[in-house]
C-alpha positions as CSV (number, residue, x, y, z in Angstrom):
1,X,18.1,-4.9,14.8
2,X,14.5,-4.0,15.0
3,X,12.2,-4.0,12.0
4,X,9.3,-1.7,11.7
5,X,5.8,-3.0,10.9
6,X,5.1,-2.6,7.2
7,X,2.3,-0.2,7.9
8,X,4.7,2.1,9.7
9,X,7.1,1.9,6.7
10,X,4.3,2.7,4.4
11,X,3.2,5.7,6.4
12,X,6.7,7.1,6.5
13,X,7.0,6.6,2.8
14,X,3.8,8.5,2.2
15,X,4.8,11.3,4.5
16,X,8.1,11.7,2.7
17,X,6.8,11.5,-0.8
18,X,3.3,13.0,-0.7
19,X,2.8,15.1,2.4
20,X,5.2,17.9,1.5
21,X,3.3,18.4,-1.8
22,X,-0.2,18.3,-0.3
23,X,-1.9,21.7,0.0
24,X,-4.0,20.3,2.9
25,X,-1.0,19.7,5.2
26,X,-0.8,21.6,8.5
27,X,1.3,24.7,8.2
28,X,5.0,24.0,8.7
29,X,4.6,20.2,8.6
30,X,6.5,19.9,5.3
31,X,9.6,20.5,7.4
32,X,8.9,17.6,9.7
33,X,10.8,14.3,9.2
34,X,8.8,11.3,7.9
35,X,8.9,9.7,11.3
36,X,6.5,12.3,12.7
37,X,2.8,11.8,12.4
38,X,0.9,14.8,11.0
39,X,-2.4,15.8,12.7
40,X,-4.2,15.5,9.3
41,X,-3.5,11.8,8.9
42,X,-6.5,10.6,10.8
43,X,-8.8,12.1,8.1
44,X,-6.6,11.7,5.1
45,X,-7.9,9.3,2.5
46,X,-4.3,8.3,1.5
47,X,-3.6,7.0,5.0
48,X,-7.2,5.6,5.5
49,X,-7.1,3.6,2.3
50,X,-3.3,2.9,1.9
51,X,-3.9,-0.9,2.1
52,X,-6.5,-0.8,-0.7
53,X,-4.3,1.5,-2.8
54,X,-1.4,-0.9,-2.3
55,X,-3.5,-3.9,-3.6
56,X,-4.9,-1.8,-6.6
57,X,-1.3,-0.7,-7.5
58,X,-0.1,-4.3,-7.3
59,X,-2.9,-5.5,-9.6
60,X,-2.3,-2.7,-12.1
61,X,1.4,-3.1,-12.2
62,X,2.9,-3.2,-15.7
63,X,0.0,-1.8,-17.6
64,X,-1.3,1.6,-18.5
65,X,-3.1,2.6,-15.4
66,X,-6.2,4.7,-15.3
67,X,-5.9,5.8,-11.7
68,X,-9.1,7.8,-11.7
69,X,-11.1,4.7,-12.8
70,X,-9.3,2.3,-10.4
71,X,-9.6,4.6,-7.4
72,X,-13.3,5.3,-8.2
73,X,-14.1,1.6,-8.7
74,X,-12.2,0.1,-5.9
75,X,-12.3,2.8,-3.2
76,X,-14.8,5.5,-3.8
77,X,-17.7,3.2,-4.8
78,X,-16.9,0.4,-2.4
79,X,-15.3,1.5,0.9
80,X,-15.1,5.3,1.2
81,X,-17.5,6.8,3.7
82,X,-17.3,10.4,2.7
83,X,-20.7,12.1,2.5
84,X,-20.5,12.3,-1.4
85,X,-18.4,9.2,-2.0
86,X,-18.9,7.5,-5.4
87,X,-19.0,8.4,-9.0
88,X,-20.0,12.0,-8.4
89,X,-18.0,12.6,-5.2
90,X,-17.5,16.4,-4.8
91,X,-14.0,15.9,-3.3
92,X,-12.9,13.9,-6.3
93,X,-14.6,16.1,-8.9
94,X,-13.0,19.2,-7.2
95,X,-9.7,17.4,-6.9
96,X,-9.6,18.0,-3.1
97,X,-9.4,14.4,-2.2
98,X,-5.7,13.5,-1.3
99,X,-6.2,9.9,-2.6
100,X,-7.4,11.1,-5.9
101,X,-4.8,13.9,-6.3
102,X,-1.8,11.9,-5.2
103,X,-2.7,8.3,-6.1
104,X,0.2,7.8,-8.5
105,X,2.8,9.2,-6.1
106,X,1.4,7.1,-3.3
107,X,1.4,4.0,-5.5
108,X,5.1,4.6,-6.3
109,X,5.8,4.4,-2.6
110,X,3.5,1.5,-1.8
111,X,4.2,-0.8,-4.7
112,X,7.8,-1.7,-3.9
113,X,6.7,-2.4,-0.3
114,X,3.9,-4.7,-1.6
115,X,6.5,-6.5,-3.8
116,X,8.8,-6.9,-0.8
117,X,6.0,-8.2,1.3
118,X,5.0,-10.9,-1.2
119,X,8.7,-11.8,-1.8
120,X,9.2,-12.3,1.9
121,X,6.0,-14.2,2.7
122,X,6.8,-17.6,1.2
123,X,10.2,-17.8,2.9
124,X,8.8,-16.9,6.3
125,X,6.1,-19.5,6.4
126,X,6.7,-22.1,9.0
127,X,9.7,-20.2,10.4
128,X,9.6,-19.8,14.2
129,X,11.7,-17.6,16.5
130,X,13.4,-19.2,19.4
């Protein structure tokens, strides 16, 4: 049995859960299986910042989550390189940023994977193939 890298599993999960709802998806791509990369992924903030969203979701687990605030503080103000990124980002204010629009759906996909990753990690330490 071959296991996929976690990033591939995350991307497939995002494609299955979020891409069919995204109005920015390429025409007809909602019919594609989750295994097929969409041409918009290279510029999509959900895919660009999936690792950061995963860590934000893991930290916020169990509490009332203000996704707008968390995304703005941890992504928009720190690592996003969009021309207007930050507190007054036009894409966020106009709700055209996929990360802003679909953060909760994406976190629902990424959080179980983050849990699985941390549950697996201690057991795998020191283990060698061969």
